KOLKOL-341480 format. One record per residue: x, y, z of N, C-alpha, C in turn; residue number from 1; chain. Coordinates in pm, whole numbers, plus 50000, padded with zeros to 5 digits. Layout:
<atoms>
<atom <X, Y, Z>, <X, Y, Z>, <X, Y, Z>, NUM, A>
...
</atoms>
This chain:
<atoms>
<atom <17635, 62438, 65913>, <17480, 62485, 65926>, <17402, 62410, 66005>, 1, A>
<atom <17335, 62452, 66101>, <17247, 62372, 66206>, <17119, 62352, 66150>, 2, A>
<atom <17060, 62214, 66151>, <16948, 62227, 66130>, <16845, 62233, 66234>, 3, A>
<atom <16753, 62334, 66225>, <16680, 62374, 66330>, <16557, 62263, 66392>, 4, A>
<atom <16551, 62143, 66312>, <16465, 62030, 66353>, <16535, 61933, 66435>, 5, A>
<atom <16682, 61948, 66471>, <16710, 61863, 66565>, <16697, 61882, 66680>, 6, A>
<atom <16595, 61787, 66750>, <16549, 61814, 66896>, <16664, 61764, 66991>, 7, A>
<atom <16772, 61699, 66950>, <16877, 61682, 67067>, <16928, 61821, 67109>, 8, A>
<atom <16920, 61936, 67006>, <16957, 62061, 67049>, <16895, 62117, 67183>, 9, A>
<atom <16761, 62058, 67212>, <16686, 62089, 67317>, <16736, 62039, 67431>, 10, A>
<atom <16818, 61932, 67435>, <16883, 61864, 67558>, <16810, 61823, 67659>, 11, A>
<atom <16684, 61721, 67595>, <16579, 61681, 67672>, <16635, 61567, 67776>, 12, A>
<atom <16561, 61562, 67883>, <16612, 61446, 67971>, <16475, 61389, 67974>, 13, A>
<atom <16443, 61262, 67995>, <16341, 61189, 68019>, <16231, 61228, 68076>, 14, A>
<atom <16267, 61312, 68214>, <16160, 61366, 68316>, <16098, 61481, 68260>, 15, A>
<atom <16185, 61550, 68153>, <16105, 61660, 68089>, <16054, 61676, 67939>, 16, A>
<atom <16059, 61523, 67918>, <16009, 61504, 67790>, <15872, 61552, 67742>, 17, A>
<atom <15842, 61606, 67616>, <15734, 61649, 67588>, <15661, 61506, 67554>, 18, A>
<atom <15525, 61525, 67561>, <15465, 61399, 67554>, <15380, 61424, 67381>, 19, A>
<atom <15381, 61304, 67306>, <15301, 61282, 67194>, <15211, 61166, 67220>, 20, A>
<atom <15066, 61187, 67178>, <14959, 61083, 67214>, <14921, 61071, 67074>, 21, A>
<atom <14904, 60955, 67050>, <14826, 60917, 66927>, <14719, 60817, 66940>, 22, A>
<atom <14584, 60866, 66932>, <14472, 60801, 66921>, <14426, 60741, 66805>, 23, A>
<atom <14455, 60592, 66773>, <14455, 60523, 66674>, <14298, 60494, 66649>, 24, A>
<atom <14283, 60453, 66539>, <14145, 60385, 66491>, <14172, 60244, 66520>, 25, A>
<atom <14069, 60181, 66553>, <14058, 60026, 66556>, <14171, 59963, 66456>, 26, A>
<atom <14255, 59877, 66507>, <14346, 59791, 66462>, <14350, 59638, 66523>, 27, A>
<atom <14384, 59554, 66415>, <14428, 59411, 66464>, <14537, 59403, 66577>, 28, A>
<atom <14616, 59480, 66608>, <14712, 59480, 66689>, <14747, 59618, 66735>, 29, A>
<atom <14844, 59636, 66852>, <14854, 59765, 66890>, <14925, 59866, 66785>, 30, A>
<atom <15028, 59780, 66687>, <15085, 59885, 66585>, <15022, 59887, 66483>, 31, A>
<atom <14935, 59784, 66430>, <14886, 59775, 66307>, <14972, 59695, 66213>, 32, A>
<atom <15088, 59674, 66237>, <15177, 59591, 66174>, <15180, 59455, 66174>, 33, A>
<atom <15061, 59402, 66144>, <15024, 59258, 66145>, <14965, 59221, 66005>, 34, A>
<atom <14917, 59090, 66001>, <14834, 59048, 65882>, <14917, 59022, 65766>, 35, A>
<atom <14873, 58979, 65644>, <14957, 58934, 65556>, <15022, 59053, 65442>, 36, A>
<atom <14942, 59181, 65470>, <15033, 59278, 65407>, <15037, 59403, 65491>, 37, A>
<atom <15142, 59476, 65485>, <15181, 59575, 65580>, <15137, 59704, 65503>, 38, A>
<atom <15085, 59777, 65601>, <15055, 59913, 65542>, <15166, 60018, 65540>, 39, A>
<atom <15201, 60085, 65436>, <15317, 60165, 65442>, <15299, 60267, 65525>, 40, A>
<atom <15193, 60351, 65554>, <15156, 60446, 65640>, <15195, 60408, 65762>, 41, A>
<atom <15141, 60289, 65821>, <15155, 60246, 65953>, <15333, 60212, 65998>, 42, A>
<atom <15394, 60173, 65892>, <15529, 60132, 65879>, <15588, 60287, 65893>, 43, A>
<atom <15568, 60360, 65846>, <15601, 60509, 65873>, <15575, 60560, 65990>, 44, A>
<atom <15451, 60531, 66053>, <15430, 60595, 66208>, <15532, 60511, 66299>, 45, A>
<atom <15538, 60413, 66276>, <15636, 60314, 66370>, <15771, 60373, 66377>, 46, A>
<atom <15824, 60402, 66233>, <15951, 60478, 66232>, <15944, 60609, 66309>, 47, A>
<atom <15851, 60667, 66263>, <15857, 60809, 66327>, <15851, 60801, 66499>, 48, A>
<atom <15767, 60719, 66541>, <15782, 60691, 66674>, <15891, 60647, 66741>, 49, A>
<atom <15963, 60572, 66678>, <16111, 60517, 66726>, <16219, 60645, 66716>, 50, A>
<atom <16212, 60718, 66604>, <16284, 60834, 66595>, <16241, 60972, 66719>, 51, A>
<atom <16122, 60972, 66741>, <16076, 61038, 66849>, <16135, 60992, 66988>, 52, A>
<atom <16136, 60861, 67022>, <16165, 60799, 67141>, <16320, 60822, 67158>, 53, A>
<atom <16398, 60802, 67023>, <16528, 60826, 67032>, <16591, 60953, 67075>, 54, A>
<atom <16508, 61040, 67066>, <16507, 61203, 67096>, <16452, 61209, 67247>, 55, A>
<atom <16437, 61118, 67324>, <16373, 61153, 67469>, <16219, 61206, 67451>, 56, A>
<atom <16165, 61201, 67353>, <16018, 61249, 67352>, <15940, 61104, 67366>, 57, A>
<atom <15824, 61128, 67457>, <15754, 61037, 67523>, <15623, 61015, 67415>, 58, A>
<atom <15622, 60906, 67376>, <15509, 60886, 67274>, <15421, 60747, 67334>, 59, A>
<atom <15305, 60804, 67325>, <15206, 60690, 67383>, <15085, 60704, 67248>, 60, A>
<atom <15041, 60541, 67243>, <14947, 60526, 67152>, <14834, 60476, 67223>, 61, A>
<atom <14722, 60490, 67205>, <14605, 60435, 67229>, <14509, 60404, 67131>, 62, A>
<atom <14439, 60279, 67158>, <14327, 60229, 67085>, <14187, 60248, 67174>, 63, A>
<atom <14087, 60253, 67096>, <13979, 60279, 67180>, <13917, 60141, 67255>, 64, A>
<atom <13953, 60054, 67213>, <13916, 59890, 67228>, <14012, 59845, 67374>, 65, A>
<atom <14125, 59891, 67354>, <14219, 59857, 67460>, <14253, 59961, 67566>, 66, A>
<atom <14230, 60074, 67533>, <14270, 60204, 67610>, <14163, 60290, 67600>, 67, A>
<atom <14031, 60269, 67656>, <13886, 60332, 67641>, <13935, 60468, 67741>, 68, A>
<atom <13992, 60432, 67855>, <14009, 60530, 67970>, <14098, 60631, 67909>, 69, A>
<atom <14186, 60623, 67809>, <14260, 60731, 67759>, <14175, 60814, 67669>, 70, A>
<atom <14097, 60760, 67582>, <13994, 60863, 67513>, <13920, 60922, 67613>, 71, A>
<atom <13839, 60852, 67712>, <13754, 60924, 67801>, <13799, 61044, 67887>, 72, A>
<atom <13937, 61036, 67908>, <14013, 61120, 68004>, <14035, 61260, 67913>, 73, A>
<atom <14046, 61231, 67779>, <14086, 61351, 67723>, <13946, 61410, 67630>, 74, A>
<atom <13898, 61534, 67698>, <13766, 61583, 67669>, <13758, 61614, 67511>, 75, A>
<atom <13886, 61666, 67473>, <13878, 61725, 67309>, <13893, 61612, 67220>, 76, A>
<atom <13944, 61496, 67269>, <13942, 61380, 67170>, <13806, 61302, 67183>, 77, A>
<atom <13748, 61307, 67272>, <13613, 61253, 67279>, <13496, 61342, 67196>, 78, A>
<atom <13530, 61487, 67228>, <13435, 61575, 67144>, <13463, 61556, 66995>, 79, A>
<atom <13578, 61538, 66951>, <13625, 61507, 66823>, <13569, 61368, 66781>, 80, A>
<atom <13557, 61269, 66838>, <13514, 61142, 66819>, <13353, 61129, 66813>, 81, A>
<atom <13300, 61221, 66906>, <13172, 61239, 66882>, <13127, 61306, 66759>, 82, A>
<atom <13180, 61395, 66726>, <13143, 61484, 66641>, <13157, 61403, 66480>, 83, A>
<atom <13286, 61353, 66459>, <13345, 61289, 66341>, <13344, 61136, 66342>, 84, A>
<atom <13306, 61073, 66453>, <13320, 60955, 66471>, <13448, 60887, 66439>, 85, A>
<atom <13458, 60777, 66371>, <13556, 60726, 66358>, <13659, 60795, 66212>, 86, A>
<atom <13592, 60886, 66173>, <13680, 60968, 66072>, <13769, 61061, 66114>, 87, A>
<atom <13730, 61084, 66258>, <13839, 61173, 66358>, <13952, 61114, 66372>, 88, A>
<atom <13972, 60967, 66374>, <14089, 60884, 66407>, <14184, 60860, 66288>, 89, A>
<atom <14300, 60863, 66289>, <14414, 60900, 66431>, <14383, 61039, 66456>, 90, A>
<atom <14398, 61057, 66601>, <14414, 61198, 66632>, <14545, 61209, 66715>, 91, A>
<atom <14634, 61310, 66703>, <14739, 61328, 66761>, <14747, 61454, 66815>, 92, A>
<atom <14782, 61423, 66962>, <14804, 61520, 67057>, <14941, 61554, 67106>, 93, A>
<atom <14992, 61675, 67096>, <15146, 61697, 67132>, <15127, 61809, 67232>, 94, A>
<atom <15193, 61761, 67347>, <15204, 61862, 67477>, <15045, 61888, 67531>, 95, A>
<atom <14959, 61809, 67496>, <14817, 61845, 67555>, <14731, 61893, 67455>, 96, A>
<atom <14775, 61940, 67315>, <14717, 61994, 67205>, <14677, 61926, 67111>, 97, A>
<atom <14573, 61902, 67057>, <14530, 61851, 66930>, <14595, 61913, 66813>, 98, A>
<atom <14691, 61835, 66759>, <14764, 61900, 66627>, <14722, 61831, 66478>, 99, A>
<atom <14641, 61738, 66486>, <14617, 61670, 66337>, <14510, 61571, 66399>, 100, A>
<atom <14384, 61565, 66303>, <14292, 61466, 66280>, <14259, 61407, 66172>, 101, A>
<atom <14242, 61284, 66165>, <14198, 61200, 66058>, <14323, 61156, 65959>, 102, A>
<atom <14434, 61174, 66007>, <14564, 61127, 65945>, <14682, 61136, 66059>, 103, A>
<atom <14759, 61057, 66014>, <14881, 61072, 66083>, <14955, 61188, 66066>, 104, A>
<atom <15040, 61248, 66142>, <15127, 61364, 66111>, <15258, 61293, 66070>, 105, A>
<atom <15335, 61365, 66024>, <15478, 61327, 65970>, <15574, 61361, 66094>, 106, A>
<atom <15688, 61315, 66099>, <15801, 61330, 66192>, <15817, 61502, 66194>, 107, A>
<atom <15826, 61564, 66079>, <15852, 61694, 66057>, <15735, 61789, 66119>, 108, A>
<atom <15600, 61744, 66082>, <15519, 61824, 66158>, <15530, 61820, 66316>, 109, A>
<atom <15531, 61690, 66361>, <15578, 61704, 66517>, <15703, 61777, 66572>, 110, A>
<atom <15776, 61749, 66497>, <15927, 61818, 66512>, <15878, 61988, 66518>, 111, A>
<atom <15830, 62015, 66416>, <15805, 62174, 66418>, <15710, 62231, 66525>, 112, A>
<atom <15607, 62133, 66567>, <15537, 62184, 66654>, <15608, 62182, 66805>, 113, A>
<atom <15679, 62073, 66812>, <15778, 62069, 66952>, <15881, 62181, 66968>, 114, A>
<atom <15960, 62209, 66868>, <16040, 62314, 66877>, <15969, 62442, 66863>, 115, A>
<atom <15872, 62464, 66789>, <15821, 62605, 66774>, <15726, 62652, 66889>, 116, A>
<atom <15700, 62559, 66968>, <15620, 62577, 67070>, <15695, 62662, 67196>, 117, A>
</atoms>
């Protein structure tokens, strides 16, 4: 039985890799995996990113303080931040389309969007 969510069936090469962009809320470091206690959600996000990258999916993460140009360049992200302020973050964009705001998506959500598109 074939699992429809296995992206390696798409046989992606790095040059045709779909892009996942994550616009993060302010964090103490680029991944948020620092400090005396670890946030399980951020650990899960990190694992999700590693899984996506292992399947030739390009994943970029941006924080407003260190990548303001990425926020400014995406008019939909800026609109959401203006409307909802920090409550909009994180914002996940897949292949140029906002797919989730205010929470991180699961690996399954991203794979469903990548395969279903």
